[in-house]
N, C-alpha and C positions, 0 to 999 in steps of 0.2 A: 845777398840775392832773396835768400828766403824770407828777409822779412817782406821784400816787396810782393812775395806770393801774400802775401798775408794782408798786410797793409794795403799794398796799390789795387792789388788784383782781388781782392776779398774770398779767395776760393782755398788758399792755403798751398801746400807742398802737395804734388800731384805725382806719383813714382814714374808714370810711363812720359811724363812733359819735362820732368826736371830731375831726373838723376844726375845728370852730369855736376847737377850741384852740391852734390853729396860724396861724389866723386872726381873732383877737382885734379888730384893728379892723372889717374888714369885717363881722362878726359882730357886734359889741355896741356900737364907736363911731358905726359909720354908720348904724345903723338908731335911730331914736328912739324906735322902740317894745321895742329890746333896751336890758339893764342888763348889765353887770361891776362889782360890789363885791370889795374886797378888804380884808382886815387882814394890816397889816404893822406887824412885832414885828421890831424891831433891826435894821432892813434888810431883813428875809425875809418873803415873803408865806407868812401861815401860815393863813390861810384864804382861800374865796371863796365867792360865791353869783353865778350869773348868773338872768336874766330872757329867755328867747326867746317870738316866738309859733309857736304851734303844739303840738300833742300828740304822742304817740308815734309813731312811725316803723312803719309795717307794709309786708314783716317789718322787726324781729324780733318784734316783738309782734304782740298779735292786732288783726287789723281791725275788730271790733267797738270797741276802744277808739280807735284811730285817726279811726273814724268819730266817735265820741262829742265828740274834743277837737277841734274844726275849726281851721285854721290860724289863720284871720281872728279869731275870736272867743277862742282859747285863750291864754293866758299860762303858760308851762310854767317853773316852777323848775329850773336845771340847776346842775353842778359846785358845788354843796353840800358845800364837802369842809372838814374844817379838821385842821390835822396831829395828830398823837398827842399831841403834847407839850401840844397847844394846847387840846387839849378838856375839857368838862365846867368852862368859864369864862364860858360865855353869847356866844361868837363866832357860833356858828351861828345862835341865836334872834336877835338883834341884828341880823346882816347878811340873815334872813328875813324880819324884821319891816320892814324897810328894803324889800327887794323888793318887798312885799307893799304900801308903801306908794306906791311907785311905780307899782306895776300899778292900785292903786284911783286914782291919777291920771291913768292913760294911757287916754285914749278907745278904746274899742271894745272891752275885753276883758271876759267876763262870766262867766271861770271861771278856777283856776288850778288847775292840773295838777303832779305829780311824780310820779317813780317812783324806788325808791330800792335799794341793794343790800343788804338786811337781814345779808348775813354779816359787813359793817362794824361793828365795835363799838359801839353804842350807837346806829346809823341808824334800827331800827327804833323803840326806844322814843322818842326826839327827834319821828320822823314821827307815833307816833300820838297823841304828846302836844298837837298840832296840826291836824290833818288826818284826814280822814274816807277810812278803805281803801276801793277802787273794784272791785278786782282784787288777788289771790294767786296770781301764778303758779307758785308752789310747789305748790300744792294741786291743781294740773290737769294737771301737765307741759308748761304752756305757760311758758318759762322766757325767754322773750325772749333776751336777747344772751350765754345759759349763765352766769347768775347766777341767786341767789336773789332776783328781782325782785317788789316788792309794788308797785303803782299807788295814788297819793293823790290826794285833793283837797282843796282847802283853800278852806275857804268866803269868799264876797269880803264 
């Protein structure tokens, strides 16, 4: 996940956005409503997908989105990353399907939210094949954390 921040996003680790990646146990393993899935190839993690309670944080995302996706009833897909050498092999789809199964089996969630940086090769097309756009920050100048952010919802 840290490689993605540096190599793909180009801005590195930002504590207020990425603290879950340095506290995996506290964020994903200690909370029964949270999940972290990984795909490993030859001993190396090549893909990840996480589930956390809650929607987008305000700031940096618009307040109306934060209000639309309350913490207690929203499952947020996070850290859906696939190493560039392993893309287009179905890893992201498999991990997202497993995450959505987990969400459906977890009491209290009534919606699935995510946002993505559409500058990453393949990200926008992948999410548009699975989810419904709810807000495109590129069209309003409300860029979220300084990237080309598009927000989506996946039907439960």
